[in-house]
C-alpha positions as CSV (number, residue, x, y, z in Angstrom):
1,X,17.5,16.0,-42.8
2,X,13.8,17.0,-43.4
3,X,12.1,18.1,-40.2
4,X,9.1,16.2,-38.9
5,X,5.7,18.0,-38.6
6,X,3.3,16.4,-36.1
7,X,0.2,18.6,-36.7
8,X,-1.8,19.8,-39.7
9,X,0.1,22.6,-41.4
10,X,-1.7,25.9,-41.9
11,X,0.5,28.9,-42.6
12,X,-0.3,32.5,-43.6
13,X,1.2,35.4,-45.5
14,X,-0.3,38.6,-44.1
15,X,0.7,41.7,-45.9
16,X,-0.5,45.2,-45.3
17,X,-1.8,47.0,-48.4
18,X,0.3,50.1,-47.6
19,X,2.5,49.4,-50.6
20,X,3.2,47.0,-53.4
21,X,4.7,43.5,-53.3
22,X,8.4,43.8,-52.7
23,X,11.4,41.4,-52.4
24,X,11.2,40.9,-48.6
25,X,7.5,40.2,-48.6
26,X,7.8,37.9,-51.6
27,X,10.4,35.8,-49.7
28,X,8.0,35.6,-46.7
29,X,5.2,34.5,-49.0
30,X,7.4,32.0,-50.9
31,X,8.8,30.3,-47.8
32,X,5.3,29.9,-46.2
33,X,4.0,28.6,-49.5
34,X,6.8,26.1,-49.9
35,X,6.3,25.0,-46.3
36,X,2.6,24.4,-46.9
37,X,3.1,22.6,-50.2
38,X,6.0,20.5,-49.0
39,X,4.1,19.2,-45.9
40,X,0.7,18.9,-47.7
41,X,-0.7,21.9,-45.7
42,X,-2.7,25.0,-46.5
43,X,-1.4,28.5,-47.4
44,X,-3.6,31.4,-46.4
45,X,-3.4,35.0,-47.6
46,X,-4.7,37.5,-45.0
47,X,-4.8,41.3,-45.4
48,X,-3.7,43.3,-42.4
49,X,-5.4,46.6,-43.4
50,X,-6.1,48.2,-40.0
51,X,-3.8,51.2,-40.7
52,X,-6.3,52.8,-43.0
53,X,-4.5,56.1,-43.3
54,X,-1.5,54.4,-45.0
55,X,-3.3,51.9,-47.2
56,X,-2.9,52.6,-51.0
57,X,-5.7,52.1,-53.4
58,X,-4.3,49.1,-55.3
59,X,-2.0,47.8,-52.6
60,X,-4.1,44.6,-52.1
61,X,-4.4,44.0,-55.8
62,X,-0.7,44.3,-56.2
63,X,-0.2,41.5,-53.7
64,X,-2.5,39.1,-55.4
65,X,-1.7,39.9,-59.0
66,X,2.1,39.6,-58.4
67,X,1.8,36.5,-56.3
68,X,-0.2,34.9,-59.1
69,X,2.4,36.0,-61.7
70,X,5.1,34.3,-59.6
71,X,3.1,31.1,-59.7
72,X,2.0,31.0,-56.1
73,X,-1.5,29.9,-55.3
74,X,-3.4,30.1,-52.1
75,X,-6.1,28.0,-50.4
76,X,-7.9,30.8,-48.6
77,X,-8.0,34.6,-48.9
78,X,-10.4,37.5,-49.4
79,X,-10.7,36.4,-53.0
80,X,-11.5,32.7,-52.2
81,X,-12.8,32.7,-48.6
82,X,-12.8,29.5,-46.5
83,X,-14.4,28.7,-43.2
84,X,-12.1,31.0,-41.2
85,X,-13.0,34.4,-42.6
86,X,-13.2,37.3,-42.9
87,X,-9.7,37.5,-44.3
88,X,-9.3,41.3,-44.0
89,X,-8.6,42.7,-40.5
90,X,-10.8,45.7,-41.3
91,X,-13.8,43.3,-41.5
92,X,-12.9,41.6,-38.2
93,X,-13.4,44.5,-35.8
94,X,-16.2,43.0,-33.8
95,X,-14.1,39.9,-33.2
96,X,-11.2,41.9,-31.8
97,X,-13.5,44.1,-29.6
98,X,-14.9,41.0,-28.0
99,X,-11.5,39.7,-26.9
100,X,-10.3,43.1,-25.8
101,X,-13.4,43.4,-23.6
102,X,-12.7,40.0,-22.1
103,X,-9.2,41.2,-21.1
104,X,-10.6,44.4,-19.6
105,X,-13.2,42.4,-17.6
106,X,-10.5,40.1,-16.3
107,X,-8.2,43.0,-15.3
108,X,-5.5,41.9,-17.8
109,X,-5.9,45.2,-19.7
110,X,-7.0,48.7,-18.9
111,X,-7.9,52.0,-20.4
112,X,-5.1,54.5,-20.6
113,X,-5.6,58.3,-21.1
114,X,-2.1,59.6,-21.3
115,X,-1.8,62.2,-24.0
116,X,0.7,62.2,-26.8
117,X,2.4,65.2,-25.2
118,X,2.7,63.4,-21.9
119,X,4.1,60.3,-23.5
120,X,6.7,62.3,-25.5
121,X,7.8,64.3,-22.4
122,X,8.3,61.0,-20.6
123,X,10.3,59.6,-23.5
124,X,12.6,62.6,-23.7
125,X,13.2,62.5,-19.9
126,X,14.1,58.8,-20.2
127,X,16.5,59.3,-23.1
128,X,18.1,62.2,-21.1
129,X,18.5,59.9,-18.1
130,X,20.0,57.2,-20.5
131,X,17.1,54.9,-19.8
132,X,15.4,52.7,-22.4
133,X,12.2,54.3,-23.4
134,X,9.2,52.7,-21.6
135,X,5.7,53.4,-20.6
136,X,5.2,54.5,-17.0
137,X,2.0,53.2,-15.4
138,X,-0.2,56.2,-14.9
139,X,-2.3,54.7,-12.0
140,X,0.7,53.8,-9.8
141,X,-0.3,53.6,-6.1
142,X,-4.0,54.3,-6.7
143,X,-6.8,52.2,-5.3
144,X,-9.4,50.7,-7.6
145,X,-11.8,53.5,-6.6
146,X,-9.2,56.2,-7.3
147,X,-8.4,54.6,-10.7
148,X,-12.2,54.7,-11.6
149,X,-12.4,58.3,-10.6
150,X,-9.3,59.3,-12.7
151,X,-10.7,57.5,-15.7
152,X,-14.1,59.1,-15.3
153,X,-12.5,62.5,-15.1
154,X,-10.5,61.8,-18.2
155,X,-13.7,60.7,-20.0
156,X,-15.4,63.9,-18.9
157,X,-12.6,65.9,-20.4
158,X,-13.0,64.1,-23.7
159,X,-9.6,62.6,-23.6
160,X,-9.2,59.7,-26.0
161,X,-8.5,56.3,-24.5
162,X,-6.2,53.5,-25.7
163,X,-6.3,50.0,-24.2
164,X,-3.1,48.7,-22.7
165,X,-2.2,45.1,-21.8
166,X,-0.7,44.5,-18.4
167,X,2.8,43.1,-18.9
168,X,3.6,40.5,-16.3
169,X,6.6,41.5,-14.2
170,X,9.9,39.6,-14.2
171,X,8.8,37.0,-16.6
172,X,10.8,35.4,-19.3
173,X,9.3,34.6,-22.7
174,X,11.0,31.8,-24.6
175,X,10.4,29.8,-27.7
176,X,12.2,27.3,-29.9
177,X,12.6,29.1,-33.2
178,X,12.7,27.1,-36.5
179,X,15.6,29.3,-37.7
180,X,17.3,30.8,-34.6
181,X,17.0,28.0,-32.1
182,X,16.2,28.8,-28.5
183,X,15.3,32.5,-28.0
184,X,14.2,34.2,-24.8
185,X,13.3,37.8,-24.0
186,X,12.5,39.2,-20.6
187,X,9.3,41.1,-19.9
188,X,11.4,44.1,-18.8
189,X,12.6,44.5,-22.4
190,X,9.1,45.0,-23.7
191,X,8.9,48.7,-22.7
192,X,6.1,48.4,-20.3
193,X,2.4,47.9,-20.7
194,X,1.7,48.1,-24.4
195,X,-1.3,49.3,-26.5
196,X,-3.6,46.6,-27.8
197,X,-6.4,49.0,-29.0
198,X,-5.7,52.4,-30.5
199,X,-7.8,55.5,-29.7
200,X,-9.7,55.0,-33.0
201,X,-10.9,51.6,-31.8
202,X,-8.6,49.7,-34.1
203,X,-6.5,46.9,-32.6
204,X,-2.7,47.1,-32.8
205,X,-0.8,44.6,-35.0
206,X,0.6,42.5,-32.1
207,X,-2.9,41.9,-30.7
208,X,-4.9,41.4,-33.9
209,X,-2.3,39.0,-35.3
210,X,-2.7,36.6,-32.3
211,X,-6.5,36.6,-32.5
212,X,-6.3,35.9,-36.3
213,X,-3.7,33.2,-36.1
214,X,-5.5,31.4,-33.3
215,X,-8.9,31.6,-34.9
216,X,-7.5,30.6,-38.3
217,X,-5.7,27.7,-36.6
218,X,-2.3,28.8,-37.9
219,X,0.3,26.1,-37.0
220,X,3.5,27.7,-38.1
221,X,4.6,31.4,-38.5
222,X,7.5,32.0,-40.8
223,X,8.4,35.7,-41.0
224,X,11.2,38.2,-41.1
225,X,13.8,38.7,-38.4
226,X,12.4,42.1,-37.6
227,X,9.5,40.4,-35.9
228,X,11.6,38.7,-33.2
229,X,10.9,41.7,-30.8
230,X,7.2,41.3,-31.5
231,X,7.1,37.7,-30.4
232,X,7.1,38.2,-26.6
233,X,4.1,40.5,-26.9
234,X,2.2,37.9,-28.9
235,X,3.2,35.2,-26.5
236,X,1.6,37.2,-23.7
237,X,-1.7,37.3,-25.5
238,X,-1.6,33.6,-26.2
239,X,-0.9,33.0,-22.5
240,X,-3.7,35.4,-21.3
241,X,-6.3,33.4,-23.3
242,X,-4.7,30.0,-22.6
243,X,-4.2,29.2,-26.2
244,X,-1.5,27.0,-27.8
245,X,1.1,29.0,-29.6
246,X,2.2,28.3,-33.2
247,X,5.8,27.3,-34.1
248,X,7.8,30.5,-34.9
249,X,10.6,30.8,-37.5
250,X,12.3,34.2,-38.0
251,X,14.1,34.4,-41.3
252,X,17.4,36.2,-41.5
253,X,17.7,39.7,-42.8
254,X,18.3,40.4,-46.5
255,X,21.4,42.6,-47.1
256,X,22.3,44.6,-50.2
257,X,25.4,42.7,-51.4
258,X,26.8,46.0,-52.8
259,X,26.5,48.1,-49.7
260,X,26.3,45.5,-46.9
261,X,23.2,47.4,-45.5
262,X,19.8,46.0,-44.9
263,X,17.7,45.8,-48.0
264,X,15.2,48.7,-48.2
265,X,12.4,49.8,-50.5
266,X,14.3,53.1,-50.6
267,X,17.6,51.5,-51.7
268,X,18.7,53.0,-55.0
269,X,21.0,50.1,-55.8
270,X,18.2,47.5,-55.9
271,X,14.8,47.4,-57.6
272,X,12.4,46.8,-54.8
273,X,9.1,45.8,-56.3
274,X,8.1,42.6,-58.2
275,X,6.0,44.6,-60.7
276,X,9.2,46.4,-61.7
277,X,10.9,43.1,-62.5
278,X,7.8,42.1,-64.5
279,X,8.1,45.3,-66.5
280,X,11.8,44.8,-67.2
281,X,11.1,41.3,-68.5
282,X,12.4,39.1,-65.8
283,X,10.8,35.6,-65.8
284,X,8.6,34.5,-62.8
285,X,10.4,31.2,-62.6
286,X,13.7,33.0,-62.3
287,X,12.4,35.4,-59.7
288,X,11.2,32.5,-57.5
289,X,14.4,30.6,-58.1
290,X,16.5,33.6,-57.0
291,X,14.4,34.6,-54.0
292,X,14.3,31.1,-52.5
293,X,18.1,31.3,-52.3
294,X,17.9,34.4,-50.1
295,X,18.2,32.7,-46.7
296,X,17.8,29.1,-47.7
297,X,20.3,26.6,-49.2
298,X,19.6,23.4,-51.0
299,X,21.6,20.3,-50.7
300,X,24.4,20.1,-53.3
301,X,25.9,22.6,-55.8
302,X,22.9,23.1,-58.2
303,X,21.2,26.5,-58.1
304,X,18.6,26.3,-60.8
305,X,15.3,24.7,-59.7
306,X,11.8,24.4,-61.0
307,X,8.8,25.1,-58.7
308,X,8.1,21.4,-58.5
309,X,11.7,20.6,-57.4
310,X,11.6,23.3,-54.8
311,X,8.4,21.9,-53.2
312,X,10.0,18.5,-53.0
313,X,13.3,19.5,-51.6
314,X,12.3,22.4,-49.3
315,X,13.6,21.7,-45.8
316,X,13.0,24.4,-43.1
317,X,16.0,23.1,-41.3
318,X,18.2,24.5,-44.1
319,X,16.9,28.1,-43.5
320,X,20.1,30.1,-42.9
321,X,21.1,31.8,-39.6
322,X,23.3,34.2,-41.5
323,X,22.1,37.3,-43.4
324,X,21.2,36.7,-47.0
325,X,22.8,38.9,-49.7
326,X,20.8,40.3,-52.5
327,X,23.2,40.4,-55.5
328,X,21.9,42.0,-58.7
329,X,24.5,40.1,-60.7
330,X,23.4,36.8,-59.3
331,X,19.8,37.6,-60.2
332,X,20.8,38.5,-63.7
333,X,22.7,35.2,-64.0
334,X,19.7,33.2,-62.7
335,X,17.3,34.9,-65.1
336,X,19.7,34.3,-68.0
337,X,19.8,30.6,-67.2
338,X,16.0,30.5,-67.3
339,X,15.9,32.5,-70.5
340,X,18.0,29.8,-72.0
341,X,15.7,27.1,-70.8
342,X,12.3,28.4,-72.0
343,X,10.9,27.4,-75.4
344,X,12.4,29.5,-78.2
345,X,9.0,30.4,-79.6
346,X,7.8,31.7,-76.2
347,X,11.0,33.7,-75.8
348,X,10.7,35.1,-79.3
349,X,7.1,36.3,-78.6
350,X,8.3,38.0,-75.4
351,X,11.1,39.7,-77.2
352,X,8.9,40.9,-80.1
353,X,6.5,42.3,-77.5
354,X,9.4,44.3,-76.0
355,X,10.2,45.8,-79.5
356,X,6.5,46.7,-80.0
357,X,6.4,48.3,-76.5
358,X,9.5,50.3,-77.5
359,X,7.9,51.4,-80.8
360,X,10.7,49.8,-82.8
361,X,8.2,47.7,-84.8
362,X,4.5,48.0,-85.4
363,X,2.3,44.8,-85.3
364,X,0.8,45.7,-88.7
365,X,4.2,45.6,-90.4
366,X,5.2,42.2,-89.1
367,X,4.8,40.2,-92.3
368,X,6.2,36.7,-92.5
369,X,9.4,38.0,-94.1
370,X,9.8,40.7,-91.5
371,X,9.2,38.3,-88.6
372,X,11.8,36.0,-90.0
373,X,14.3,38.9,-90.1
374,X,13.4,40.0,-86.6
375,X,13.8,36.4,-85.3
376,X,17.4,36.3,-86.8
377,X,18.2,39.6,-85.2
378,X,17.0,38.3,-81.8
379,X,18.9,35.1,-82.1
380,X,22.1,37.1,-82.5
381,X,21.6,38.7,-79.1
382,X,19.3,36.5,-76.9
383,X,22.1,34.5,-75.2
384,X,23.6,37.6,-73.7
385,X,20.4,39.1,-72.2
386,X,19.6,38.9,-68.5
387,X,16.0,40.1,-68.9
388,X,13.9,40.5,-72.0
389,X,13.7,44.3,-72.1
390,X,17.5,44.4,-72.5
391,X,16.9,43.3,-76.1
392,X,15.7,46.9,-77.0
393,X,19.0,48.6,-76.2
394,X,21.0,45.8,-77.9
395,X,19.2,45.9,-81.2
396,X,18.0,49.5,-81.5
397,X,21.3,51.3,-82.4
398,X,22.3,48.8,-85.1
399,X,19.1,47.5,-86.7
400,X,16.3,50.0,-86.0
401,X,17.6,53.5,-85.1
402,X,21.1,53.5,-86.4
403,X,23.4,55.6,-84.1
404,X,24.5,58.7,-86.1
405,X,28.2,59.1,-86.7
406,X,28.1,62.4,-84.7
407,X,26.6,60.6,-81.7
408,X,29.3,58.0,-81.3
409,X,31.1,58.2,-78.0
410,X,34.8,59.2,-77.5
411,X,35.9,55.5,-77.1
412,X,34.5,54.7,-80.6
413,X,35.7,57.8,-82.3
414,X,39.3,57.3,-80.9
415,X,39.4,54.2,-83.1
416,X,38.0,55.9,-86.2
417,X,40.4,58.8,-86.1
418,X,43.6,56.6,-86.4
419,X,45.6,57.5,-89.5
420,X,45.4,54.1,-91.2
421,X,41.6,53.8,-90.9
422,X,40.5,55.6,-94.2
423,X,42.6,53.4,-96.4
424,X,41.5,50.3,-94.4
425,X,37.8,51.1,-95.0
426,X,38.3,52.0,-98.6
427,X,40.0,48.6,-99.3
428,X,37.2,46.9,-97.4
429,X,34.5,48.6,-99.4
430,X,36.1,47.3,-102.6
431,X,36.3,43.8,-101.2
432,X,32.6,43.9,-100.1
433,X,31.5,45.2,-103.5
434,X,33.3,42.3,-105.1
435,X,31.5,39.6,-103.0
436,X,29.1,37.5,-105.1
437,X,27.2,36.5,-102.0
438,X,26.8,38.9,-99.1
439,X,26.6,36.5,-96.2
440,X,28.5,36.1,-92.9
441,X,31.0,33.6,-94.1
442,X,32.0,35.7,-97.2
443,X,32.1,38.9,-95.1
444,X,34.5,37.4,-92.6
445,X,36.6,36.0,-95.5
446,X,36.9,39.6,-96.8
447,X,38.2,40.7,-93.4
448,X,40.8,37.9,-93.3
449,X,42.0,39.0,-96.7
450,X,42.2,42.6,-95.6
451,X,44.3,41.5,-92.6
452,X,46.7,39.6,-94.8
453,X,47.1,42.5,-97.3
454,X,47.5,45.4,-94.8
455,X,49.2,43.7,-91.9
456,X,46.6,45.3,-89.5
457,X,45.2,42.7,-87.1
458,X,43.5,42.2,-83.8
459,X,41.5,45.0,-82.3
460,X,43.3,47.5,-84.6
461,X,41.6,45.8,-87.4
462,X,38.3,44.6,-86.0
463,X,37.3,47.7,-83.9
464,X,37.3,50.2,-86.8
465,X,35.5,47.8,-89.1
466,X,32.8,47.0,-86.5
467,X,32.2,50.6,-85.6
468,X,32.0,51.7,-89.2
469,X,29.6,48.9,-90.3
470,X,27.3,48.7,-87.2
471,X,28.0,51.9,-85.1
472,X,28.7,49.9,-81.9
473,X,32.0,48.8,-80.5
474,X,30.9,45.4,-79.3
475,X,28.4,42.8,-80.1
476,X,27.7,39.5,-81.9
477,X,29.7,38.1,-84.8
478,X,30.3,41.0,-87.2
479,X,29.7,39.0,-90.3
480,X,26.2,37.9,-89.1
481,X,25.3,41.4,-88.1
482,X,26.2,42.7,-91.5
483,X,24.4,39.9,-93.3
484,X,21.2,41.0,-91.5
485,X,21.9,44.7,-92.2
486,X,22.3,43.7,-95.9
487,X,24.9,44.9,-98.4
488,X,23.3,48.2,-99.2
489,X,23.0,49.4,-95.5
490,X,26.4,48.0,-94.5
491,X,28.2,49.8,-97.3
492,X,26.2,53.0,-96.6
493,X,27.3,52.9,-93.0
494,X,31.0,52.4,-93.9
495,X,31.0,55.0,-96.6
496,X,29.8,57.6,-94.1
497,X,33.3,57.4,-92.6
498,X,34.9,57.9,-95.9
């Protein structure tokens, strides 16, 4: 049952430009985008770039370019600002400082001068005592005058100050999560008064995100499960300013189906970044289709959906509470289904571009006749490809850079070294030479005749013939492969074994 939304929907995707668009971020962007489009709301892209030391030069560009490639559009962003900007946190410093100063003035936050060494020593002592690491209030038992003196002394010493938020004691923070249901976390689990402004003057994530979400009138926040522990801190800031909180929804973890571990950018079993899938020749429609199934389930058994269908059917109540599994084989299957759906001319253009990129063909040599031959070669293989760059390895060893006899693997050579193979190939050469028309049908007829005359059949017959004629031990219909190779090349390949 589709949930009811009783206020204007404004959702945001807020990446940090510390890296490139990856699977986890893409799912967050996609679910927010679908939520906005389904409920007739607005989708905002905001850049959280306050950690300047970790930002990469083209990190922001990667986000926008790959979101656009996937077919996601946005209503407001640094590239098309609306009335709620700026849309980069680095351009909003004056805004944050104003609110931090208000908390300081109201006594809800204070300047802290503990050094990194002191904090680390405290942490080590707490771990040794089997306590959860937490900040210990540095002005405990001091009067206001004593605190002022201590701060003045720290300033005189040139110690850098951070600003910490006073965590209310013995308070429970609860919310109704779109995905997880009722969630509550006690203030004692926060780890003590936490930093809202770093020593360099930059706000921390958990502070800035609240200011931004409130001022940008964000109604719903859909994000990954790893943010659950951040939510109480953010609720504290909403409460301090007396602001209405957005509706939160924390999407389940994505696990690597092969290892059962949380999906990571450093996971060697999974390609992490959308740009890498683009390079391999995955289709944007397929990537969206696959990613939407990571933690969300449609009604019914169907699994292949257009963007338009997804917008219509997206129901946040069907977001899964169980971890999603990233399965490479499932992604390959989904992409294969989309490859079969796209226009044959569009697919052919994509496949030709892969051959050009691999230097198997040159644009200048693609005459009408050569293009027709390439098209036929592609058609033999296209149903079996999961992504377009696969075509290169499928056609290269047979049609463009024939595998040398000396380079055949042990599996293939085991077939070719059987005692009966020389006579079998000799008889086949004679039959092929006798064919009036060298086409797939006649070639297969010659093989049937060979079977009848020699009594060799099944893999004992077909494997040596395939390897001799095409240099691979599996592939499309052998007759069709040989027809495209032509009589001269096919016979030359076979005779090399004789």
